C-alpha positions as CSV (number, residue, x, y, z in Angstrom):
1,M,-21.8,-7.5,23.4
2,T,-20.2,-9.6,20.7
3,Y,-18.4,-7.7,17.9
4,L,-19.1,-8.8,14.3
5,L,-16.1,-8.5,12.0
6,Y,-16.7,-8.6,8.3
7,Y,-13.9,-9.5,6.0
8,W,-13.1,-11.9,3.2
9,P,-12.5,-15.5,4.3
10,G,-9.3,-17.3,3.5
11,I,-6.9,-14.4,3.8
12,Q,-5.4,-12.3,6.6
13,G,-5.5,-9.1,4.6
14,R,-6.4,-5.8,6.2
15,G,-8.8,-7.6,8.5
16,E,-5.9,-9.1,10.4
17,F,-5.0,-5.7,12.0
18,V,-8.4,-5.7,13.6
19,R,-8.3,-9.4,14.6
20,L,-5.1,-8.8,16.5
21,A,-6.6,-6.1,18.6
22,L,-9.7,-8.2,19.4
23,E,-7.5,-11.2,20.2
24,E,-5.1,-9.2,22.4
25,A,-8.1,-7.8,24.4
26,G,-9.8,-11.2,24.6
27,A,-12.9,-9.5,23.2
28,P,-15.8,-11.7,22.1
29,Y,-16.1,-11.5,18.3
30,V,-17.4,-13.4,15.3
31,D,-15.5,-13.4,12.1
32,V,-18.7,-13.5,10.1
33,A,-17.6,-14.6,6.6
34,R,-15.2,-17.2,8.1
35,G,-17.7,-18.5,10.6
36,R,-20.1,-19.6,7.8
37,E,-17.5,-20.3,5.2
38,Q,-18.9,-23.8,4.5
39,D,-22.2,-22.6,3.0
40,G,-21.0,-19.1,1.9
41,Q,-23.8,-17.4,3.9
42,G,-21.3,-15.3,5.8
43,V,-20.1,-13.7,2.5
44,V,-23.8,-13.2,1.5
45,A,-24.4,-11.4,4.8
46,M,-21.4,-9.2,4.2
47,M,-22.4,-8.3,0.7
48,S,-25.9,-7.5,1.8
49,I,-24.5,-4.8,4.1
50,L,-22.1,-3.5,1.5
51,K,-24.8,-3.2,-1.1
52,G,-26.9,-1.2,1.4
53,R,-29.7,-3.8,1.8
54,D,-29.0,-4.3,5.5
55,A,-27.4,-0.9,6.3
56,P,-28.7,2.5,5.1
57,Q,-25.1,3.9,5.5
58,A,-23.2,1.1,3.8
59,P,-19.4,0.9,4.0
60,F,-17.4,1.0,0.7
61,A,-15.5,-2.3,1.4
62,P,-14.4,-4.7,4.1
63,P,-13.2,-4.8,6.7
64,F,-15.9,-3.3,8.7
65,L,-17.1,-3.9,12.3
66,K,-20.6,-4.1,13.6
67,D,-21.2,-3.3,17.3
68,G,-24.9,-3.5,17.8
69,P,-26.4,-1.0,15.4
70,T,-23.1,0.8,14.8
71,I,-21.1,0.0,11.7
72,V,-17.5,1.2,11.5
73,S,-15.4,0.8,8.4
74,H,-11.7,1.2,7.5
75,V,-8.9,-0.3,9.6
76,A,-7.7,2.9,11.2
77,N,-11.2,4.0,11.9
78,I,-12.2,0.7,13.4
79,L,-9.1,0.6,15.7
80,M,-9.7,4.2,16.8
81,Y,-13.3,3.1,17.7
82,L,-12.1,-0.1,19.5
83,G,-9.1,1.5,21.2
84,P,-10.9,2.9,24.3
85,R,-13.3,0.0,24.5
86,L,-10.5,-2.6,24.5
87,A,-8.0,-0.6,26.6
88,L,-5.7,-0.3,23.6
89,S,-5.4,3.5,23.4
90,P,-4.3,6.2,25.8
91,A,-6.8,8.3,27.8
92,D,-5.2,11.6,26.6
93,E,-7.0,13.0,23.6
94,G,-3.8,14.4,22.0
95,Q,-2.1,11.0,22.3
96,R,-5.1,9.3,20.8
97,H,-4.9,11.5,17.7
98,F,-1.2,10.9,17.4
99,L,-1.9,7.1,17.7
100,N,-4.5,7.4,14.9
101,G,-2.0,9.2,12.8
102,L,0.5,6.4,13.3
103,Q,-2.2,3.9,12.2
104,L,-3.0,5.9,9.1
105,T,0.7,5.8,8.3
106,V,0.5,2.0,8.5
107,T,-2.5,2.2,6.1
108,D,-0.3,4.1,3.6
109,F,2.4,1.5,4.0
110,V,0.0,-1.4,3.5
111,S,-1.2,0.2,0.3
112,E,2.4,0.4,-1.0
113,V,2.9,-3.3,-0.1
114,H,-0.1,-4.2,-2.2
115,D,1.3,-2.2,-5.1
116,T,4.5,-4.2,-5.2
117,H,2.6,-7.1,-6.7
118,H,-0.2,-5.1,-8.4
119,P,1.5,-1.8,-9.5
120,L,-0.9,-1.4,-12.5
121,G,-4.0,-2.1,-10.6
122,P,-6.0,-4.9,-8.9
123,S,-8.1,-5.6,-12.0
124,L,-5.1,-7.3,-13.6
125,Y,-3.6,-10.6,-12.5
126,Y,0.0,-10.5,-11.1
127,E,1.1,-12.4,-14.1
128,D,0.0,-9.6,-16.3
129,Q,2.2,-7.0,-14.6
130,K,5.4,-8.9,-13.6
131,P,7.9,-6.5,-15.1
132,E,6.3,-3.5,-13.5
133,A,6.0,-5.4,-10.2
134,K,9.7,-6.1,-10.2
135,T,10.6,-2.5,-10.8
136,R,8.1,-1.3,-8.2
137,T,9.3,-3.8,-5.6
138,A,13.0,-3.0,-6.1
139,D,12.2,0.7,-5.3
140,F,10.0,-0.4,-2.4
141,I,12.7,-2.5,-0.8
142,K,15.5,0.0,-1.4
143,H,13.6,3.2,-0.4
144,R,10.2,2.7,1.1
145,I,10.8,0.0,3.7
146,P,13.7,2.0,5.2
147,K,11.7,5.2,5.1
148,F,8.6,3.8,6.8
149,M,10.4,1.6,9.3
150,G,13.0,4.3,10.0
151,Y,10.1,6.6,11.0
152,F,8.6,4.1,13.4
153,E,12.0,3.3,14.8
154,A,12.3,7.0,15.6
155,V,8.9,7.1,17.2
156,L,9.9,4.3,19.5
157,A,13.1,6.1,20.4
158,G,11.2,9.2,21.2
159,N,8.8,7.6,23.6
160,R,10.3,8.2,27.0
161,L,7.5,6.2,28.8
162,G,8.5,2.8,27.3
163,A,11.0,1.2,25.0
164,E,8.7,-1.5,23.6
165,Q,5.6,0.6,22.7
166,C,5.0,3.6,20.4
167,V,2.7,5.7,22.5
168,G,2.4,6.1,26.3
169,D,3.4,3.6,28.9
170,Q,1.4,0.6,27.7
171,L,0.7,-1.4,24.6
172,T,-1.7,0.1,22.0
173,Y,-3.1,-1.1,18.8
174,I,-0.3,0.5,16.7
175,D,2.2,-1.9,18.4
176,L,0.0,-4.8,17.2
177,S,-0.2,-3.4,13.7
178,L,3.6,-2.9,13.5
179,F,4.0,-6.5,14.6
180,Q,1.8,-7.6,11.8
181,A,3.6,-5.4,9.3
182,I,7.0,-6.9,10.2
183,E,5.5,-10.4,10.1
184,G,4.2,-9.7,6.6
185,L,7.4,-8.2,5.3
186,T,9.3,-11.2,6.7
187,Y,7.0,-13.6,4.8
188,A,7.0,-11.7,1.6
189,F,10.6,-10.6,1.4
190,P,12.7,-12.9,3.5
191,K,16.0,-12.0,1.7
192,A,15.4,-8.3,1.9
193,M,14.5,-8.5,5.6
194,E,17.8,-10.2,6.6
195,G,19.4,-8.0,9.1
196,F,16.2,-6.0,9.8
197,G,16.7,-6.3,13.6
198,E,20.2,-4.9,13.4
199,K,19.0,-1.8,11.5
200,H,15.8,-1.4,13.5
201,P,16.5,-2.9,17.0
202,R,13.6,-1.1,18.7
203,L,11.1,-2.3,16.2
204,M,12.4,-5.8,16.5
205,A,12.1,-5.7,20.2
206,L,8.5,-4.5,19.9
207,H,7.8,-7.3,17.5
208,D,9.3,-9.9,19.8
209,A,7.5,-8.5,22.9
210,V,4.1,-8.6,21.1
211,A,4.7,-12.2,19.9
212,K,5.2,-13.2,23.6
213,R,2.0,-11.7,24.9
214,P,-0.2,-14.6,26.1
215,N,-3.3,-13.8,24.1
216,I,-1.3,-13.1,20.9
217,A,0.9,-16.2,21.3
218,A,-2.2,-18.3,21.8
219,Y,-3.8,-16.7,18.7
220,L,-0.7,-17.3,16.5
221,A,-0.7,-20.9,17.5
222,S,-4.4,-21.4,16.8
223,E,-6.4,-22.2,13.6
224,R,-7.9,-18.7,13.9
225,R,-4.6,-17.3,12.5
226,I,-4.9,-17.7,8.8
227,P,-1.5,-18.5,7.2
228,F,0.0,-15.9,4.9
229,N,-0.8,-16.8,1.2
230,E,-0.6,-15.4,-2.3
231,S,-4.1,-14.0,-2.2
232,G,-3.5,-11.5,0.6
233,I,-1.7,-8.2,1.0
234,F,1.7,-9.7,1.8
235,R,2.7,-12.2,-1.0
236,R,5.9,-14.1,-1.5
237,Y,7.1,-14.2,-5.1
238,R,10.7,-15.3,-5.3
239,E,11.4,-13.1,-8.3
240,L,10.4,-10.0,-6.3
241,D,12.5,-10.7,-3.2
242,L,15.6,-8.7,-4.0
243,S,18.3,-8.4,-1.3
């Protein structure tokens, strides 16, 4: 069975957290909107599902995954669905719920990342909210990055079954998501991220271990990995990168 992933073409965005899981597992999948980017029909197919024409229980927004007749929306929900199927979640039910909670925490973090450049809302351009974005980002860098990353550093320290994964004795999808979060922060706030590895050595070790995994390394070097850009979640604006 080939998975169908629906997300906007041209950006990593929230869809990248799902792509990383699929790529790590070597799972067959089609990035629908990207695969037919030339004629735009992939976006048409995605919008047809979102508007309920091709799905009676339509998702609210991408990303969503189609597995045969099953449609699963929201990143954390998709990864919870894929985890057992891709061997990226533990067998123990309690640990799976803990894992899902960690992923939902990443969801919260990603929302705060978005609000650094759109603090007044997505309906306005970044240029319309620059002063507010600068204020919001200063607080994000000073308080929110340390709070979230400090929490995940503590989670790693508390896992007695492995120093380079958050849950259990093998890699799970949260480790891939944390890799992506660190990559995104490094792109968006290179000055602010200087010395990150010294403050969060376990997270940095996790990041480096994920980057070296064969399937992930191949994906990062391929054209399938969309470069970070200023249309996605993680955006580099020099005026916001406060050290």
